C-alpha positions in Angstrom: 1.7 15.4 41.7 -1.3 14.9 39.4 0.6 16.2 36.3 3.5 13.8 37.1 1.2 10.8 37.4 -0.5 11.8 34.1 2.8 11.4 32.3 2.4 7.6 32.6 -0.8 7.8 30.4 1.2 8.6 27.3 3.4 6.6 25.0 7.0 7.3 26.0 8.5 6.2 22.7 10.5 9.1 21.3 9.4 10.6 18.0 11.6 9.7 15.1 14.1 12.4 13.9 14.1 12.7 10.2 16.1 15.9 9.9 19.4 14.1 9.0 17.9 11.7 6.6 18.3 11.9 2.8 15.3 13.7 1.3 12.7 11.7 -0.6 11.8 13.2 -4.0 8.1 13.5 -4.3 5.8 14.3 -7.3 2.2 15.5 -7.1 0.0 14.2 -10.0 -3.2 16.3 -10.1 -3.3 19.6 -8.3 -7.0 19.9 -7.3 -8.3 20.6 -3.8 -7.3 17.2 -2.3 -3.7 17.8 -3.4 -3.6 20.7 -1.0 -3.9 18.4 1.9 -1.1 16.2 0.5 1.2 19.2 0.1 0.3 20.6 3.6 1.3 17.2 5.1 4.4 16.7 2.9 5.6 20.2 4.0 5.5 19.0 7.6 8.0 16.2 6.8 11.7 17.4 6.9 12.8 14.4 4.9 10.7 15.4 1.8 11.3 17.5 -1.2 8.4 18.1 -3.6 10.2 18.3 -6.9 7.5 18.1 -9.5 3.7 18.6 -10.0 1.5 17.9 -13.0 -2.1 18.8 -14.0 -3.9 18.4 -17.3 -5.3 21.9 -17.1 -2.7 24.4 -18.6 -1.2 26.6 -15.9 -3.0 24.9 -13.0 0.1 23.1 -11.6 2.1 26.3 -11.8 -0.6 28.3 -10.0 -0.9 25.6 -7.4 2.9 25.6 -6.7 3.0 29.3 -6.4 0.1 29.3 -3.9 2.0 26.9 -1.7 5.4 28.5 -2.1 6.9 25.6 -4.1 9.1 27.9 -6.1 11.6 25.2 -7.1 9.0 22.7 -8.1 8.9 21.9 -11.8 5.5 21.8 -13.4 4.1 19.7 -16.2 0.8 19.4 -18.1 0.7 15.6 -18.1 1.7 12.8 -15.7 3.6 11.1 -18.5 5.9 14.1 -19.0 6.5 14.3 -15.2 7.4 10.7 -15.0 9.6 10.8 -18.1 11.6 13.8 -16.9 12.0 13.3 -13.2 13.8 10.9 -10.9 11.3 10.3 -8.1 11.0 8.2 -5.0 7.2 8.5 -4.8 4.1 10.3 -6.1 0.7 11.2 -4.8 -2.0 10.5 -7.3 -4.7 13.2 -6.7 -6.5 13.1 -10.0 -10.1 12.4 -11.0 -11.4 9.0 -10.1 -11.3 8.0 -13.8 -7.6 8.6 -14.1 -6.4 7.0 -10.8 -5.6 3.7 -12.6 -3.6 5.0 -15.5 -1.6 7.5 -13.4 -0.8 4.8 -10.8 0.1 2.1 -13.3 2.4 4.4 -15.2 4.2 5.5 -12.1 4.6 1.9 -10.8 6.0 0.9 -14.2 8.6 3.7 -13.8 9.7 2.2 -10.5 8.0 4.9 -8.4 6.1 4.3 -5.1 2.5 5.5 -5.2 0.0 6.9 -2.7 -3.3 6.9 -4.6 -6.3 8.9 -3.3 -9.5 7.1 -2.6 -11.5 5.5 -4.2 -8.8 3.1 -5.5 -10.3 3.5 -9.0 -13.7 3.1 -10.7 -14.0 -0.5 -12.0 -12.9 -3.9 -10.9 -10.8 -4.4 -14.0 -8.8 -1.2 -13.2 -8.2 -2.4 -9.7 -6.8 -5.7 -10.9 -4.5 -4.0 -13.3 -3.3 -1.6 -10.6 -2.6 -4.6 -8.3 -0.8 -6.4 -11.1 1.4 -3.4 -11.8 2.2 -3.1 -8.1 3.3 -6.7 -7.8 5.4 -6.6 -11.0 7.1 -3.4 -10.0 7.9 -4.4 -6.4 7.0 -0.9 -5.3 4.5 0.2 -2.7 1.0 1.2 -3.6 -1.1 2.5 -0.7 -4.7 3.8 -0.9 -5.7 7.0 0.9 -8.0 5.7 3.7 -6.8 8.0 6.5 -9.8 7.3 8.8 -8.1 4.0 9.6 -5.6 6.0 11.6 -8.2 7.4 13.9 -7.9 6.0 17.4 -11.7 5.2 17.6 -11.5 3.4 14.3 -8.6 1.3 15.7 -10.8 0.5 18.7 -13.5 -0.9 16.5 -11.0 -3.4 15.1 -9.6 -4.2 18.5 -13.1 -4.9 19.9 -13.9 -7.3 17.0 -10.5 -9.0 17.0 -10.7 -9.5 20.8 -13.6 -12.0 20.3 -15.8 -9.9 22.6 -18.6 -10.0 20.0 -18.1 -13.7 19.1 -18.7 -14.7 15.5 -19.9 -11.8 13.3 -22.9 -12.6 11.2 -24.6 -9.3 10.3 -23.4 -5.7 9.8 -25.3 -2.6 9.0 -23.3 0.4 7.9 -23.4 3.5 5.8 -23.7 7.2 6.3 -24.1 10.4 4.4 -25.2 14.0 4.3 -28.7 15.5 4.3 -27.4 18.0 1.7 -23.8 17.5 0.6 -23.2 17.0 -3.1 -19.6 18.2 -3.5 -19.8 20.9 -6.1 -18.0 23.9 -4.6 -15.1 23.1 -6.9 -17.1 22.6 -10.0 -18.5 19.4 -11.6 -15.6 16.9 -11.5 -17.3 14.9 -8.7 -20.6 14.6 -10.6 -19.7 13.9 -14.2 -19.2 10.4 -15.4 -16.1 11.2 -17.5 -14.2 12.4 -14.4 -15.8 10.7 -11.4 -17.3 7.5 -12.6 -18.8 6.9 -9.1 -20.7 9.4 -6.9 -21.4 9.0 -3.2 -20.4 5.4 -3.6 -16.8 6.2 -4.4 -16.5 9.4 -2.5 -17.7 8.4 1.0 -19.1 4.9 0.5 -15.6 3.5 0.2 -14.7 4.9 3.7 -17.9 3.4 5.3 -17.1 0.0 3.8 -13.5 0.1 4.9 -14.5 0.9 8.5 -16.3 -2.4 8.9 -14.4 -4.6 6.5 -11.1 -3.7 8.0 -12.5 -4.5 11.5 -13.5 -8.0 10.4 -10.4 -8.8 8.5 -11.6 -8.0 4.9 -13.4 -11.3 4.0 -14.0 -12.0 0.3 -17.2 -10.5 -1.1 -19.4 -13.1 -2.9 -22.6 -11.5 -4.2 -24.3 -8.1 -4.1 -27.8 -6.8 -4.8 -27.4 -3.1 -5.3 -29.4 0.0 -5.9 -28.4 3.6 -6.8 -30.3 6.7 -7.5 -29.9 10.4 -8.4 -33.0 12.2 -7.3 -31.3 15.2 -5.8 -28.3 15.8 -8.1 -30.5 16.1 -11.1 -32.7 18.8 -9.6 -31.9 22.3 -10.9 -33.2 23.8 -7.6 -30.5 21.9 -5.7 -27.9 24.3 -7.1 -29.4 27.9 -6.7 -26.2 29.5 -8.1 -25.6 26.9 -10.8 -28.8 25.2 -11.9 -27.0 24.0 -15.0 -25.1 21.5 -12.8 -28.3 19.4 -12.8 -27.8 18.6 -16.5 -24.3 17.4 -15.8 -25.1 15.1 -12.9 -24.3 11.6 -14.2 -23.4 9.6 -11.0 -25.2 8.4 -7.9 -26.2 10.6 -5.0 -27.6 7.6 -3.0 -26.8 3.9 -3.1 -27.7 0.8 -1.1 -26.8 -2.8 -1.2 -27.2 -6.2 0.4 -23.8 -8.0 0.3 -22.9 -11.6 1.1 -19.4 -12.0 2.5 -17.3 -15.1 2.9 -17.9 -16.7 6.3 -21.7 -16.3 6.2 -21.6 -12.6 7.0 -24.3 -10.3 5.7 -23.4 -6.6 5.0 -26.4 -4.2 4.8 -25.1 -0.9 3.3 -26.4 2.5 2.4 -24.7 5.8 1.6 -25.9 9.3 0.5 -24.7 12.7 -0.7 -28.2 14.0 -0.2 -31.4 12.7 1.4 -34.4 13.8 3.3 -33.0 12.4 6.6 -30.3 13.3 9.0 -28.7 9.8 8.9 -29.4 6.5 7.3 -28.6 4.9 10.6 -25.8 4.0 13.0 -23.3 1.3 12.1 -24.1 -2.0 13.9 -21.8 -5.1 14.1 -23.8 -8.1 15.4 -22.1 -11.1 16.8 -23.0 -14.3 18.6 -21.7 -13.1 22.0 -22.4 -9.3 21.6 -23.1 -6.5 19.3 -21.4 -3.1 18.8 -23.2 0.1 17.9 -21.2 2.9 16.3 -23.0 6.3 16.3 -23.2 7.9 12.8 -21.9 11.4 12.0 -23.8 14.2 10.3 -21.1 14.2 7.6 -18.3 11.7 7.2 -15.3 13.1 9.0 -13.1 10.1 9.6 -14.2 9.2 13.1 -17.3 8.2 15.0 -20.3 10.2 16.0 -20.2 9.6 19.8 -19.4 6.9 22.4 -19.7 3.4 21.1 -21.7 0.8 23.0 -21.3 -3.0 23.3 -24.5 -4.9 24.0 -23.7 -8.3 25.7 -24.4 -10.5 28.7 -22.6 -10.6 32.0 -23.5 -13.4 34.4 -26.8 -13.9 32.6 -27.7 -10.3 32.7 -28.2 -8.2 29.6 -25.9 -5.2 29.9 -24.4 -2.4 27.9 -20.8 -1.3 28.0 -20.0 2.2 26.8 -16.7 2.8 25.0 -15.6 6.4 25.7 -14.5 8.5 22.8 -10.7 8.5 22.4 -8.8 11.7 21.7 -8.0 11.8 18.0 -7.4 14.9 16.0 -9.2 14.2 12.8 -7.3 17.2 11.2 -4.1 15.3 11.8 -5.2 12.1 10.1 -4.0 13.3 6.7 -0.5 13.9 8.0 -0.5 10.4 9.6 -1.5 9.0 6.2 1.4 10.7 4.5 3.9 9.9 7.2 3.0 6.2 7.3 3.4 6.0 3.6 6.8 7.8 3.6 8.0 5.5 6.4 7.1 2.5 4.4 9.0 3.9 1.4 12.0 4.8 3.5 12.2 1.6 5.5 11.1 -0.9 2.8 7.9 -1.7 4.7 4.5 -2.7 3.6 1.7 -0.4 2.3 -0.2 1.1 5.2 -3.5 0.5 3.4 -2.7 -2.4 1.1 -4.4 -3.2 -2.3 -4.8 -6.8 -1.3 -7.6 -5.5 1.0 -8.9 -2.5 -0.9 -9.4 -4.6 -4.1 -12.3 -6.2 -2.2 -13.6 -2.7 -1.3 -13.4 -1.8 -5.0 -15.1 -5.1 -6.0 -18.1 -4.2 -3.8 -18.4 -0.7 -5.2 -18.2 -2.1 -8.8 -20.6 -4.9 -7.9 -23.2 -2.4 -6.5 -22.9 -0.4 -9.7 -23.3 -3.5 -11.9 -26.2 -4.9 -9.9 -28.1 -1.6 -9.9 -27.7 -1.2 -13.6 -28.7 -4.9 -14.3 -31.6 -4.8 -11.8 -30.7 -8.1 -10.1 -28.1 -9.7 -7.8 -24.7 -10.2 -9.3 -21.7 -12.4 -8.4 -18.5 -10.8 -7.3 -15.4 -12.5 -8.7 -12.0 -11.2 -7.7 -9.2 -12.8 -9.7 -6.0 -13.7 -8.1 -3.1 -11.5 -9.2 
């Protein structure tokens, strides 16, 4: 009896059958480690054919395709050659941060839908040009923020949207790792010519999206930012590769005080390395209640434990615990890919639209500019 009753707890909507649908032709631009997750997810989709892959490193795309059994996939040594020689429905842009913009813009101009990995790009100017190319092409450009698809992340947005917290006026957010500079695959994350941004772009964009998406992505107005690199520039941080210290050119810690439209203050900090287990939980404070979101040891796309709402009931100060919702974080990548493909196939909207993420990028760019200038800067996002 119990098992029969439990059936009513689940969504009874039948899963969509893609087996009889025309296959979408997909290209992979950039065949580094993040591309592996894209390919793994695409291979789970019966309505997809990965027809081409490109990488600037000679032989890298071919080796990548051989590793994943993509024996019929054609390989190129530039994204321009791939786009010139293939008829594609969509591409995944999995390149260095510094080349997200050019690869995305070129693909859109060829009339190809794009799923671009995070961060959107490096500078505000690049983000504007990407959005302009998207609008002119009429194609979909979605940015790779898969944590949005986690059920606990969705719950954060539901809580805020419900009005339970009242008017939001202050947010504290961030996260990071005690030791977690991403160099197992070399130096592409830490050199300016490839990365452009460090912890800010790698995991800071996720942390910002968690709260900005929850409150409806208000326009950022000003930012006072700080960034440092005390750990990444230490040879002893890399026992096997002390030479990496001389190549570290980005941030391993950043913090900022951001003013948002609507009188909201955003207090932000992010770290690849620090002498601390966490820079603090995420807190969303409102006029009727506040929400505490436990941090994680290392950003993994979900929350670090049951969330808690602090509010009043009949004049008494109480706390309401929000239980952790079942959500397989390993499956978030597939959901990101599937939601993008469904938008392409059905003529829908981008799952993670640039009209929002351009504000995320504006804040990242503002933090960098403010830190380098040593004072608060104004954020101006032009209409496209």
